[in-house]
ROKEMI-457530 format. One line per 5 residues: number of its first residue (from 1); their letters; for each residue x, y, z of C-alpha. Coordinates in steps of 0.05 Angstrom, whole numbers. Example, Ala and Ser with C-alpha at 12.3 -4.5 7.8 and 13.67 -1.06 7.14 Angstrom:
REM residues 2
1 = AS = 246 -90 156  273 -21 143
This chain:
REM residues 456
1 = XXXXX = 2600 2349 2244  2533 2312 2221  2505 2278 2279  2521 2203 2271  2462 2164 2297
6 = XXXXX = 2448 2108 2349  2526 2069 2346  2532 1996 2376  2615 1983 2400  2625 1908 2411
11 = XXXXX = 2691 1894 2431  2721 1848 2487  2769 1905 2509  2737 1950 2556  2794 2004 2546
16 = XXXXX = 2776 2009 2474  2702 2011 2489  2714 2073 2539  2759 2113 2489  2711 2092 2431
21 = XXXXX = 2653 2121 2481  2693 2187 2501  2715 2202 2430  2645 2188 2399  2601 2219 2449
26 = XXXXX = 2591 2289 2417  2573 2269 2357  2526 2202 2366  2451 2205 2382  2462 2142 2430
31 = XXXXX = 2509 2092 2440  2515 2028 2472  2573 1977 2479  2581 1900 2483  2634 1861 2509
36 = XXXXX = 2620 1796 2479  2579 1777 2414  2526 1746 2458  2495 1811 2464  2482 1839 2390
41 = XXXXX = 2419 1806 2389  2390 1836 2446  2423 1908 2416  2391 1888 2341  2329 1887 2368
46 = XXXXX = 2316 1932 2430  2372 1985 2415  2364 1987 2333  2435 2015 2319  2449 2061 2253
51 = XXXXX = 2523 2037 2262  2556 1979 2291  2627 1980 2303  2644 1905 2302  2719 1877 2330
56 = XXXXX = 2737 1821 2302  2770 1772 2352  2746 1748 2411  2747 1696 2455  2758 1638 2408
61 = XXXXX = 2838 1666 2380  2862 1730 2364  2884 1739 2297  2837 1695 2246  2777 1738 2250
66 = XXXXX = 2728 1680 2245  2681 1706 2304  2675 1784 2276  2651 1734 2203  2595 1704 2235
71 = XXXXX = 2578 1753 2283  2569 1800 2217  2521 1743 2188  2481 1740 2245  2475 1822 2242
76 = XXXXX = 2460 1824 2168  2406 1769 2185  2366 1811 2237  2371 1860 2195  2400 1865 2118
81 = XXXXX = 2398 1939 2109  2453 1946 2177  2523 1992 2178  2574 1945 2205  2652 1967 2211
86 = XXXXX = 2704 1913 2233  2759 1937 2273  2819 1900 2286  2891 1902 2304  2916 1849 2261
91 = XXXXX = 2894 1885 2196  2914 1852 2133  2886 1867 2051  2864 1792 2046  2822 1801 2112
96 = XXXXX = 2795 1865 2097  2773 1845 2015  2735 1781 2049  2706 1837 2100  2671 1875 2042
101 = XXXXX = 2647 1813 2006  2622 1781 2066  2574 1844 2076  2616 1895 2121  2604 1974 2103
106 = XXXXX = 2689 1983 2115  2746 1963 2154  2791 2001 2208  2861 1984 2241  2873 1990 2317
111 = XXXXX = 2902 2040 2338  2861 2082 2298  2865 2154 2269  2815 2204 2299  2796 2237 2237
116 = XXXXX = 2790 2179 2195  2754 2143 2245  2705 2201 2246  2706 2200 2166  2689 2132 2162
121 = XXXXX = 2622 2134 2209  2602 2191 2176  2600 2158 2111  2571 2105 2146  2516 2140 2172
126 = XXXXX = 2492 2166 2095  2498 2098 2074  2449 2080 2122  2402 2134 2117  2403 2119 2045
131 = XXXXX = 2393 2052 2051  2327 2071 2086  2301 2118 2038  2315 2066 1978  2270 2014 2022
136 = XXXXX = 2219 2062 2037  2220 2082 1958  2210 2011 1932  2152 1999 1993  2120 2061 1967
141 = XXXXX = 2126 2035 1896  2100 1964 1909  2038 1995 1954  2019 2040 1876  2040 1981 1840
146 = XXXXX = 1995 1938 1876  1930 1964 1856  1886 1905 1826  1845 1911 1764  1784 1934 1800
151 = XXXXX = 1784 2008 1830  1748 1993 1892  1805 1949 1921  1842 2008 1942  1780 2051 1984
156 = XXXXX = 1730 2020 2031  1656 2037 2003  1599 1984 1986  1542 2045 1987  1508 2059 1927
161 = XXXXX = 1544 2124 1924  1601 2099 1923  1593 2047 1862  1566 2117 1822  1642 2139 1844
166 = XXXXX = 1674 2071 1818  1638 2069 1756  1645 2131 1734  1733 2125 1755  1727 2058 1712
171 = XXXXX = 1700 2096 1650  1757 2146 1665  1813 2093 1663  1838 2100 1594  1824 2185 1580
176 = XXXXX = 1881 2237 1598  1821 2296 1610  1822 2341 1669  1781 2323 1725  1749 2372 1782
181 = XXXXX = 1736 2330 1842  1687 2354 1889  1656 2340 1957  1652 2365 2028  1723 2375 2077
186 = XXXXX = 1744 2301 2106  1712 2265 2049  1778 2241 2017  1784 2279 1948  1857 2268 1949
191 = XXXXX = 1850 2187 1959  1805 2196 1902  1858 2235 1865  1910 2185 1879  1862 2133 1853
196 = XXXXX = 1847 2170 1790  1924 2175 1774  1936 2092 1784  1875 2088 1742  1905 2137 1686
201 = XXXXX = 1951 2116 1626  2001 2167 1660  2007 2117 1722  2086 2115 1738  2096 2179 1712
206 = XXXXX = 2107 2238 1764  2043 2250 1807  2059 2319 1839  2003 2349 1891  2008 2428 1915
211 = XXXXX = 1956 2452 1968  1929 2520 1943  1891 2528 2020  1956 2526 2056  2002 2569 2007
216 = XXXXX = 2007 2650 2004  1992 2679 1949  2063 2712 1945  2093 2642 1935  2039 2607 1885
221 = XXXXX = 2082 2637 1823  2153 2608 1848  2120 2539 1877  2076 2535 1806  2127 2563 1759
226 = XXXXX = 2194 2552 1797  2250 2608 1798  2322 2616 1763  2374 2644 1806  2378 2712 1836
231 = XXXXX = 2295 2720 1821  2276 2744 1887  2325 2757 1948  2327 2690 1978  2339 2651 1909
236 = XXXXX = 2405 2627 1919  2400 2566 1861  2348 2558 1804  2284 2517 1820  2238 2478 1781
241 = XXXXX = 2160 2480 1793  2112 2433 1807  2085 2449 1737  2150 2437 1703  2165 2370 1748
246 = XXXXX = 2091 2340 1738  2110 2344 1656  2089 2275 1631  2054 2262 1687  1992 2287 1737
251 = XXXXX = 1988 2349 1780  1940 2351 1828  1919 2416 1850  1875 2409 1914  1839 2477 1951
256 = XXXXX = 1834 2499 1873  1778 2545 1909  1821 2584 1947  1863 2610 1887  1854 2689 1876
261 = XXXXX = 1829 2720 1819  1905 2739 1792  1928 2670 1807  1868 2640 1767  1890 2681 1707
266 = XXXXX = 1962 2662 1702  1946 2590 1715  1897 2592 1657  1948 2617 1609  1996 2563 1630
271 = XXXXX = 1951 2505 1614  1921 2546 1555  1984 2560 1520  2028 2497 1554  2081 2525 1569
276 = XXXXX = 2108 2568 1641  2162 2624 1642  2204 2611 1716  2213 2670 1759  2261 2715 1728
281 = XXXXX = 2268 2676 1660  2250 2701 1593  2252 2635 1567  2190 2593 1560  2181 2515 1583
286 = XXXXX = 2146 2467 1552  2093 2422 1599  2048 2367 1587  1999 2354 1649  1949 2329 1665
291 = XXXXX = 1913 2366 1710  1861 2334 1768  1840 2396 1822  1796 2389 1879  1751 2432 1930
296 = XXXXX = 1700 2426 1982  1668 2505 1958  1598 2513 1917  1652 2534 1852  1592 2563 1810
301 = XXXXX = 1565 2595 1860  1637 2626 1864  1633 2629 1789  1561 2669 1793  1600 2714 1855
306 = XXXXX = 1651 2730 1801  1708 2692 1851  1724 2645 1803  1733 2647 1725  1695 2617 1681
311 = XXXXX = 1738 2603 1639  1794 2571 1676  1728 2521 1710  1715 2516 1636  1790 2482 1626
316 = XXXXX = 1786 2440 1691  1729 2410 1693  1724 2364 1634  1694 2315 1675  1661 2335 1751
321 = XXXXX = 1675 2279 1798  1621 2290 1869  1646 2255 1926  1590 2234 1972  1585 2263 2050
326 = XXXXX = 1597 2204 2098  1520 2214 2123  1504 2195 2051  1542 2122 2053  1495 2077 2085
331 = XXXXX = 1538 2018 2121  1607 2047 2092  1605 2080 2167  1607 2009 2193  1662 1993 2141
336 = XXXXX = 1705 2045 2153  1688 2041 2231  1717 1968 2231  1777 1985 2189  1809 2045 2231
341 = XXXXX = 1783 1999 2295  1829 1946 2268  1884 1999 2252  1885 2026 2324  1884 1967 2356
346 = XXXXX = 1946 1937 2325  1980 2013 2333  1967 2009 2401  1961 1940 2414  1896 1933 2442
351 = XXXXX = 1851 1868 2440  1796 1895 2404  1744 1854 2357  1695 1909 2344  1627 1952 2363
356 = XXXXX = 1568 1937 2407  1501 1943 2368  1490 2011 2406  1550 2038 2392  1548 2022 2306
361 = XXXXX = 1467 2048 2318  1500 2119 2350  1551 2127 2292  1495 2114 2237  1458 2170 2267
366 = XXXXX = 1509 2218 2266  1511 2263 2218  1589 2261 2208  1605 2336 2187  1680 2323 2182
371 = XXXXX = 1662 2266 2132  1711 2205 2129  1767 2245 2167  1723 2253 2229  1708 2183 2232
376 = XXXXX = 1785 2158 2235  1795 2220 2292  1732 2185 2333  1763 2113 2322  1830 2128 2344
381 = XXXXX = 1806 2163 2410  1753 2109 2425  1809 2060 2416  1857 2100 2457  1807 2103 2507
386 = XXXXX = 1771 2039 2514  1778 1978 2549  1751 1913 2529  1734 1872 2469  1682 1917 2443
391 = XXXXX = 1682 1985 2438  1617 2006 2474  1565 2079 2470  1601 2103 2519  1664 2109 2481
396 = XXXXX = 1636 2154 2435  1631 2226 2466  1592 2270 2400  1516 2274 2405  1481 2228 2358
401 = XXXXX = 1435 2270 2348  1403 2348 2351  1360 2371 2408  1296 2363 2391  1247 2419 2377
406 = XXXXX = 1183 2429 2413  1122 2398 2378  1091 2466 2357  1151 2491 2330  1166 2426 2293
411 = XXXXX = 1095 2432 2260  1106 2504 2242  1173 2507 2216  1179 2484 2144  1259 2481 2143
416 = XXXXX = 1265 2427 2196  1197 2394 2168  1243 2401 2100  1304 2379 2135  1266 2308 2170
421 = XXXXX = 1239 2289 2096  1307 2296 2061  1346 2257 2127  1293 2200 2122  1291 2194 2046
426 = XXXXX = 1374 2182 2048  1365 2139 2104  1309 2096 2061  1357 2090 1996  1414 2083 2037
431 = XXXXX = 1448 2143 2008  1425 2134 1940  1419 2209 1914  1382 2183 1854  1327 2138 1889
436 = XXXXX = 1326 2194 1946  1305 2239 1898  1246 2189 1873  1226 2187 1950  1224 2265 1954
441 = XXXXX = 1188 2268 1876  1246 2318 1859  1310 2317 1808  1377 2294 1830  1405 2362 1815
446 = XXXXX = 1350 2397 1868  1362 2342 1919  1441 2364 1924  1413 2438 1928  1368 2421 1983
451 = XXXXX = 1425 2378 2018  1472 2437 2014  1426 2488 2033  1411 2449 2099  1486 2438 2109
456 = X = 1471 2371 2114
């Protein structure tokens, strides 16, 4: 029998409490008991039970059940999703109907039958889990549908580099074009993909993701195209693939640069024909998906080396969206740091208001090779280990700058001079790639190449 979760038993008969505790202990995660309704609020807030077994009659009288109905109302005020099962030795049809109308889940007479009691509790825990899942889904829908008319509202970023990204996404709002999102690890390509989905005509339809970097090649076809029963050893029942599930909506293929050439060919065929076949099936299934792909790889370099099909690249990059690394986003670093500080201060119940001026300067000097993801982890660690109302310089353990070379080496090392020039141009332009390129006297494309070559 499946585990029944946490159970609270409220009854003024200690023999009943003992018997139920003994009976349910093998099946329940935890059990708490109370001999009076006065303890219900305490256990609801501290124990948070999944199921409440509630006696209907206590000290006031023996048969009316009024105390039980009053306790039920109290419970549902605290947790509207609560599963309450009434118990009484004076059961009748009218009382049972009234209990269900009042919000009780079920009604058990005393003395109980063991199998019936366990079956009732099993149904109760399933109902509790279903209610929790529905509640979570409602919250997720509210979050998704709560995106305002401006795309900037859902992503933190005021720098010129991010404003360019927002402007491009705004232009794509009413289009259905396939999009390739490019950027380093940790820049938030998955966040941008979801923003593109929310700003598209397909919003509200399926948004299906698949991380191609984490799926073994031998599982790629079954994940993307699905399979029929008996297609391979463990295929005990048919399963739709991600492309089929995403029909009518959007399919996000993360880390597409990791896809092997044979799998690239299969994906290209599916995109071109707009049809797929499940493994083990000879029948074709029509698909209608918008593709958003992402990679941190230099995909054109992969094409030049023969590791990525050029025809597939043409299919997935109707529009290319470059997500700037954090080091090019200027004061966005501080905005994000403040956001993460407030989040983790609430999570860990710390009274922290912000960062000192020296700490902010250190964050701005650091190159952030892990980008936003690294900043998030850095801020969480700093909040956990920090004390006081402000995060200080010594709360951040990374080195803000590389060890300097000797003066003679700085003068003679052209790569170092080039690096310093590019870094200075990026600081002066506050991360604006166009202005930085103008400072250096080169094209924006050439600047991207230099940043890539220098590992900035």
